[in-house]
C-alpha positions as CSV (number, residue, x, y, z in Angstrom):
1,M,113.2,53.3,132.4
2,P,115.4,55.0,129.8
3,M,118.0,52.8,128.2
4,A,121.7,53.6,128.8
5,S,123.4,55.0,125.8
6,S,126.2,57.5,125.1
7,S,123.9,59.3,122.7
8,L,121.4,60.1,125.4
9,G,121.5,63.3,127.5
10,R,122.0,63.1,131.3
11,L,119.6,64.4,133.9
12,T,121.3,66.5,136.6
13,V,119.4,67.4,139.8
14,I,120.6,70.3,141.9
15,T,119.4,71.4,145.3
16,G,120.6,73.4,148.2
17,P,119.4,75.8,150.9
18,S,117.4,78.9,150.2
19,G,119.8,81.8,149.6
20,V,122.7,79.6,148.5
21,G,122.5,81.1,145.0
22,K,121.1,78.2,142.9
23,G,119.0,80.6,140.8
24,T,122.0,82.8,139.9
25,L,124.1,79.7,139.0
26,V,121.4,78.2,136.8
27,S,120.8,81.5,135.0
28,R,124.5,81.9,134.2
29,L,124.8,78.3,133.2
30,L,121.9,78.6,130.7
31,E,123.3,81.8,129.3
32,R,126.6,80.0,128.5
33,H,125.0,76.6,127.5
34,P,121.7,77.1,125.7
35,E,121.8,73.4,124.8
36,I,120.9,72.6,128.4
37,W,117.1,72.3,129.0
38,L,115.8,73.5,132.4
39,S,112.8,71.3,133.4
40,I,109.5,73.2,133.8
41,S,107.4,72.4,136.8
42,A,103.6,71.7,136.6
43,T,101.2,73.2,139.1
44,T,97.6,73.4,139.9
45,R,97.7,77.0,141.1
46,S,96.4,79.8,138.9
47,P,98.8,81.7,136.6
48,R,100.0,85.0,138.0
49,S,100.3,88.2,136.0
50,G,103.0,87.8,133.3
51,E,103.2,84.0,133.6
52,T,102.9,82.0,130.4
53,D,101.8,78.3,130.3
54,G,104.6,76.1,129.2
55,V,107.2,78.8,129.9
56,H,107.1,79.6,133.6
57,Y,104.9,76.6,134.6
58,V,102.7,74.0,133.0
59,F,99.3,74.9,134.5
60,L,97.0,71.9,135.1
61,T,93.7,71.4,136.7
62,R,93.8,69.4,140.0
63,S,92.0,66.5,138.3
64,D,94.5,66.4,135.4
65,F,97.4,66.6,137.9
66,E,96.0,63.8,140.0
67,Q,95.4,61.6,137.0
68,Q,99.1,62.1,136.0
69,I,100.2,61.1,139.5
70,E,98.2,57.9,139.2
71,A,99.8,57.2,135.8
72,G,103.3,57.7,137.1
73,G,103.6,60.9,135.1
74,F,105.8,62.8,137.6
75,L,109.4,62.3,138.6
76,E,108.5,64.1,141.9
77,W,105.6,66.0,143.3
78,A,104.4,67.7,146.4
79,E,101.6,69.9,147.8
80,F,102.2,73.4,149.1
81,A,99.6,75.8,150.4
82,G,96.8,73.8,148.9
83,N,98.4,73.6,145.4
84,L,100.1,70.7,143.7
85,Y,103.6,71.1,142.1
86,G,105.6,68.5,140.2
87,T,108.1,67.6,137.5
88,P,106.5,66.0,134.5
89,R,108.3,62.9,133.4
90,R,107.6,62.9,129.7
91,P,109.2,66.2,128.7
92,V,112.4,65.3,130.6
93,E,112.6,61.8,128.9
94,D,111.9,63.3,125.5
95,R,114.9,65.8,125.8
96,L,117.2,63.1,127.1
97,Q,116.3,60.8,124.2
98,A,117.1,63.6,121.9
99,G,120.6,63.9,123.4
100,R,120.1,67.1,125.4
101,P,121.4,67.5,128.9
102,V,118.5,68.3,131.3
103,L,118.8,70.3,134.5
104,L,116.3,70.0,137.4
105,E,116.4,72.5,140.3
106,I,114.3,71.3,143.2
107,E,114.0,71.0,146.9
108,L,115.5,68.2,149.0
109,E,112.3,66.2,149.3
110,G,111.9,66.3,145.5
111,A,115.5,65.2,145.0
112,R,114.8,62.2,147.2
113,Q,111.8,61.3,145.1
114,V,113.8,61.6,141.9
115,R,116.4,59.3,143.4
116,Q,113.7,56.6,143.4
117,S,111.8,57.5,140.2
118,F,114.9,58.2,138.0
119,P,118.0,56.6,139.7
120,S,120.3,57.3,136.8
121,A,120.1,61.0,137.5
122,F,123.2,62.8,138.7
123,Q,122.4,64.6,142.0
124,L,124.4,67.7,143.0
125,F,124.1,69.6,146.3
126,I,125.0,73.4,146.4
127,E,126.5,74.4,149.7
128,P,127.2,77.9,151.1
129,P,130.7,78.6,152.4
130,S,129.2,78.7,155.9
131,L,125.9,79.2,157.7
132,A,127.0,82.7,158.6
133,V,127.5,83.6,155.0
134,L,124.2,82.0,154.1
135,E,122.5,84.2,156.8
136,Q,124.2,87.3,155.4
137,R,123.0,86.5,151.9
138,I,119.4,86.0,153.1
139,R,119.4,89.2,155.1
140,G,121.0,91.0,152.2
141,R,117.9,90.3,150.0
142,G,115.9,92.5,152.4
143,T,112.7,90.5,151.7
144,D,112.3,88.3,154.8
145,S,111.1,89.0,158.3
146,E,113.1,87.8,161.3
147,E,110.7,84.9,161.7
148,A,111.1,83.9,158.0
149,I,114.9,84.2,158.3
150,A,114.9,81.9,161.3
151,R,112.7,79.4,159.5
152,R,115.0,79.4,156.4
153,L,118.1,78.9,158.6
154,A,116.5,76.1,160.5
155,R,115.6,74.4,157.3
156,A,119.2,75.0,156.0
157,H,120.5,73.0,158.9
158,T,118.3,70.0,157.9
159,E,119.3,70.3,154.2
160,L,123.0,70.6,154.9
161,A,122.8,67.4,157.0
162,A,121.7,65.6,153.9
163,V,124.7,66.4,151.7
164,R,126.1,62.9,151.9
165,E,123.0,61.6,150.1
166,F,124.2,63.3,146.9
167,D,126.6,62.2,144.2
168,A,128.7,65.3,144.7
169,S,128.6,68.8,146.2
170,L,130.0,72.2,145.4
171,V,130.5,75.3,147.5
172,N,129.1,78.5,146.0
173,D,131.6,80.9,147.3
174,D,133.1,82.6,144.2
175,L,130.4,82.6,141.5
176,E,132.8,82.0,138.6
177,S,134.6,79.0,140.2
178,A,131.2,77.5,141.3
179,L,129.9,77.9,137.8
180,A,133.0,76.2,136.4
181,A,132.5,73.4,138.8
182,L,128.9,73.0,137.9
183,E,129.8,72.9,134.2
184,T,132.4,70.2,134.9
185,H,129.9,68.1,136.8
186,M,127.5,68.4,133.9
187,G,130.2,67.5,131.3
188,V,129.9,70.8,129.4
189,A,133.4,72.2,130.4
190,A,136.9,70.9,130.8
191,P,137.7,69.9,134.5
192,A,140.7,72.2,134.4
193,T,138.3,75.2,134.3
194,A,137.0,74.5,137.8
195,K,139.0,75.4,140.9
196,P,139.7,72.3,143.0
197,E,138.4,73.9,146.2
198,A,135.0,74.7,144.8
199,T,133.9,71.1,144.4
200,R,134.2,67.8,146.4
201,A,132.6,64.5,146.9
202,P,130.2,64.4,149.9
203,G,131.8,63.4,153.1
204,K,135.3,64.3,151.9
């Protein structure tokens, strides 16, 4: 367990429904704050064209992955479509010890695991302005069938019901105000830069 110290970085975990705009927020955040390290997931699936080991994913054999599970080497992990995915613990702790803020973008189930494996992490939930807006964004991507859209929206209902589990939440309505709120939560911007309506404590 990492020792508490003002010189250590802080781990921030963000999650939210598919289509809420997490990827866009994270990309903009990293552009403005290159000191933030975005955690890289490990996986047992084969690399796809253009993917680089250690950049897009850390590619492991299933045997190596399972050995790391047994050794407590993951903050969280899960299996999807026959492949294992997880967040390696050591790289995160190394960056935190060096004083760098670390960002982890994961699904709800992963965030719940991190709550147990790394309880000092700050957990932030990204909300859409409404389910109607979320559906509009998903449809606007033009990549999903009606069946897939229905599944994403059903999952979003479940995820939104869990918002009170998190330390804080922010509404991704206007990108700039949501980005400012995210910066504020991570301690990389003055609170005055964030619009008050963009962020709130869960349950408020």
